[in-house]
C-alpha positions as CSV (number, residue, x, y, z in Angstrom):
1,M,0.0,0.0,0.0
2,T,1.4,3.3,-1.0
3,D,0.5,7.0,-0.7
4,T,0.2,7.2,-4.5
5,S,-1.3,4.8,-7.0
6,L,-1.8,4.6,-10.7
7,T,-5.5,4.0,-10.0
8,D,-5.9,7.2,-8.0
9,G,-6.0,9.4,-11.1
10,P,-3.5,12.0,-12.2
11,L,-1.2,13.5,-9.6
12,P,0.9,16.7,-9.7
13,D,4.4,16.1,-11.0
14,D,5.8,17.4,-7.7
15,A,3.7,15.2,-5.4
16,K,5.7,12.9,-3.2
17,S,5.7,9.1,-3.9
18,A,6.6,6.7,-1.2
19,P,5.3,3.7,0.7
20,E,2.9,4.6,3.5
21,D,5.3,2.9,6.0
22,R,8.5,4.4,4.6
23,E,9.4,6.1,7.9
24,T,9.5,2.8,9.7
25,A,10.1,0.2,7.0
26,G,12.4,2.2,4.6
27,P,14.1,3.4,2.7
28,L,15.0,5.5,5.8
29,D,16.4,8.9,6.3
30,E,19.5,9.0,8.5
31,A,17.4,10.6,11.3
32,E,15.0,7.6,11.2
33,A,17.6,4.8,11.2
34,N,18.8,2.7,14.1
35,A,22.0,4.4,15.2
36,V,23.6,1.2,16.6
37,R,22.8,-1.0,13.6
38,P,25.9,-1.9,11.5
39,Y,26.0,-0.3,8.0
40,V,28.5,0.0,5.2
41,D,28.9,3.8,5.0
42,L,29.1,5.1,1.4
43,G,28.5,8.8,2.2
44,G,25.1,9.6,0.7
45,V,23.8,6.1,1.5
46,K,24.4,3.4,4.1
47,I,23.9,-0.3,3.2
48,V,23.0,-3.1,5.6
49,P,25.6,-5.9,5.1
50,R,24.1,-9.3,4.2
51,P,25.6,-12.7,3.4
52,D,26.4,-13.0,-0.3
53,L,25.6,-9.3,-1.0
54,Q,28.3,-7.6,-3.1
55,L,28.8,-3.9,-3.5
56,R,30.4,-2.0,-6.4
57,L,30.9,1.7,-6.7
58,E,30.4,3.0,-10.3
59,V,32.8,5.8,-11.1
60,E,32.4,8.4,-13.9
61,E,35.5,8.0,-16.1
62,G,36.3,11.7,-16.7
63,S,35.8,13.1,-13.2
64,K,36.5,10.0,-11.2
65,R,33.3,10.9,-9.2
66,V,31.3,8.0,-7.7
67,I,27.9,8.3,-9.3
68,A,26.1,5.1,-8.3
69,V,26.2,2.1,-6.0
70,G,25.9,-1.3,-7.6
71,I,24.5,-4.2,-5.5
72,D,24.6,-7.8,-6.6
73,Y,22.3,-10.1,-4.6
74,A,20.4,-13.3,-5.1
75,G,20.6,-13.3,-8.9
76,S,19.7,-9.6,-9.2
77,T,21.5,-6.4,-9.6
78,L,20.4,-3.0,-8.2
79,Q,21.9,0.3,-9.1
80,V,21.2,3.0,-6.5
81,Q,21.5,6.7,-6.7
82,P,20.5,9.3,-4.0
83,F,19.5,12.8,-5.1
84,A,18.7,16.1,-3.3
85,A,15.0,17.0,-3.4
86,P,12.8,19.8,-2.2
87,R,11.5,19.6,1.4
88,S,7.8,19.6,0.6
89,S,7.7,18.0,-2.9
90,G,9.0,15.0,-4.7
91,L,10.7,14.1,-8.0
92,W,9.6,10.6,-8.9
93,H,6.4,11.4,-10.8
94,E,8.3,13.8,-13.1
95,V,11.4,11.6,-13.3
96,R,9.4,8.7,-14.5
97,G,8.1,10.6,-17.5
98,Q,11.7,11.6,-18.4
99,I,12.9,8.0,-18.1
100,T,10.0,6.8,-20.3
101,E,10.8,9.4,-23.0
102,Q,14.5,8.5,-23.1
103,I,13.8,4.8,-23.4
104,K,11.4,5.4,-26.2
105,K,14.0,7.5,-28.0
106,Q,16.4,4.5,-27.7
107,G,13.8,2.3,-29.4
108,G,12.7,0.6,-26.2
109,E,9.3,0.1,-24.6
110,T,8.0,0.8,-21.2
111,T,4.9,0.1,-19.0
112,E,4.0,1.4,-15.6
113,R,2.5,-0.5,-12.8
114,D,2.0,-0.3,-9.0
115,G,4.9,-2.0,-7.1
116,A,6.1,-2.3,-3.6
117,F,7.2,1.4,-3.5
118,G,4.4,2.9,-5.6
119,P,4.5,3.5,-9.4
120,E,7.4,1.7,-11.2
121,I,8.6,1.3,-14.8
122,I,9.2,-1.9,-16.5
123,A,11.4,-1.3,-19.5
124,R,12.6,-3.3,-22.5
125,I,15.8,-1.6,-23.6
126,P,17.6,-2.5,-26.8
127,V,21.0,-4.1,-26.2
128,A,23.7,-2.0,-27.8
129,G,25.9,-4.1,-30.2
130,G,23.7,-7.2,-29.6
131,E,21.7,-9.3,-32.0
132,P,19.0,-7.4,-33.9
133,G,15.9,-7.1,-31.8
134,A,17.7,-8.1,-28.6
135,T,16.5,-6.4,-25.5
136,R,17.1,-6.4,-21.8
137,I,14.5,-5.9,-19.1
138,A,15.0,-3.3,-16.3
139,R,12.7,-2.2,-13.5
140,F,12.9,1.4,-12.4
141,I,11.8,2.2,-8.8
142,G,11.9,5.4,-6.8
143,V,11.1,6.8,-3.4
144,D,10.7,10.4,-2.3
145,G,12.0,11.1,1.2
146,P,12.6,14.1,3.4
147,R,14.8,16.4,1.1
148,W,16.0,13.4,-0.9
149,F,14.9,11.1,-3.7
150,L,16.3,7.6,-4.0
151,R,16.3,5.9,-7.4
152,G,16.9,2.2,-8.1
153,V,17.3,0.3,-11.3
154,V,16.8,-3.5,-11.0
155,A,18.0,-6.0,-13.6
156,G,18.5,-9.8,-13.6
157,Q,16.0,-12.0,-11.8
158,G,14.6,-9.1,-9.8
159,A,13.2,-7.6,-13.0
160,I,11.3,-10.7,-14.1
161,D,10.6,-12.9,-11.2
162,A,8.3,-12.0,-8.3
163,D,10.2,-13.8,-5.5
164,A,13.5,-12.4,-6.7
165,A,11.9,-8.9,-6.9
166,Q,10.8,-9.2,-3.3
167,Q,14.4,-10.1,-2.2
168,I,16.0,-7.2,-4.0
169,D,13.2,-4.8,-2.9
170,D,14.0,-5.7,0.7
171,V,17.6,-4.6,0.0
172,F,16.3,-1.3,-1.4
173,R,14.1,-0.9,1.6
174,S,17.0,-1.3,4.0
175,I,19.0,1.6,2.5
176,V,19.5,4.6,4.7
177,V,19.9,8.0,2.8
178,V,22.2,10.6,4.3
179,R,21.1,13.9,2.9
180,G,23.3,16.1,5.2
181,Q,22.8,19.8,5.9
182,T,24.7,21.2,3.0
183,P,22.4,23.2,0.7
184,M,22.0,21.4,-2.7
185,P,19.9,22.2,-5.7
186,P,17.1,19.6,-6.3
187,R,18.2,16.7,-8.6
188,D,21.9,17.1,-7.6
189,L,23.5,13.7,-6.8
190,I,24.2,13.4,-3.1
191,P,27.9,12.8,-2.8
192,L,28.9,9.1,-2.5
193,T,32.3,8.1,-1.0
194,V,34.6,5.1,-1.3
195,P,35.2,3.2,1.9
196,A,38.5,1.4,2.4
197,G,38.8,-1.9,0.4
198,A,35.7,-1.1,-1.8
199,T,35.5,-2.4,-5.4
200,Q,35.3,0.3,-8.0
201,S,34.2,-0.1,-11.6
202,A,33.9,2.3,-14.6
203,A,30.3,3.4,-15.0
204,G,28.6,2.1,-18.1
205,P,27.4,4.3,-20.9
206,G,23.9,4.7,-19.4
207,A,25.0,5.5,-15.9
208,T,25.0,9.3,-15.1
209,G,24.6,11.5,-12.2
210,Q,21.2,12.6,-13.4
211,A,17.9,11.5,-11.8
212,G,16.1,11.2,-15.1
213,A,18.7,9.2,-16.9
214,A,17.1,6.2,-18.6
215,A,19.5,3.3,-19.0
216,P,21.2,1.2,-16.3
217,S,24.9,0.7,-16.5
218,A,26.4,-2.0,-18.7
219,S,27.0,-4.2,-15.7
220,Q,23.2,-4.5,-15.3
221,A,22.6,-5.7,-18.9
């Protein structure tokens, strides 16, 4: 159950979209999180460690800036990006339209449905350099929080199988967003940092620091 639904009729582009229980079940704001629970601190987000969960930090080649967190878990991949947002309004309704438009320009197809976090996009994206007509399936999810927006792109089993989707959605739910007090324009990527010993990878051609970017990174194909 969410505070917005595709069946509720049109909503303003700046309305917030989040599960009704977000403040207790996640994704959480830093102020809502359990201070004594162990997390992997990546700056703008904190990730709960789990057995067999692997983390990658995707780095923009030119600037060497970390622009996304990649999570591999239970046959699925999840690309996560936190963005600054207004205090009283959200980004997800507007961003969904931008993602859909970009995917259609690439020759892909999209559908919207209600998911665990509210409206989500299921996309069939052409595979660059693949066989003619080859596509990959990705699931775009998003949650508006207090002064932040958390976007996820799911690929692998979590994009096509309900049980796998629930597992990777639980990982997304467990993320803590650290917005900080530094003033930031809406849609700016909240800075991500590299902890000691972390694995870094070059971001794929579709990975950018923009909330409305359509394609997941190459590692999620």
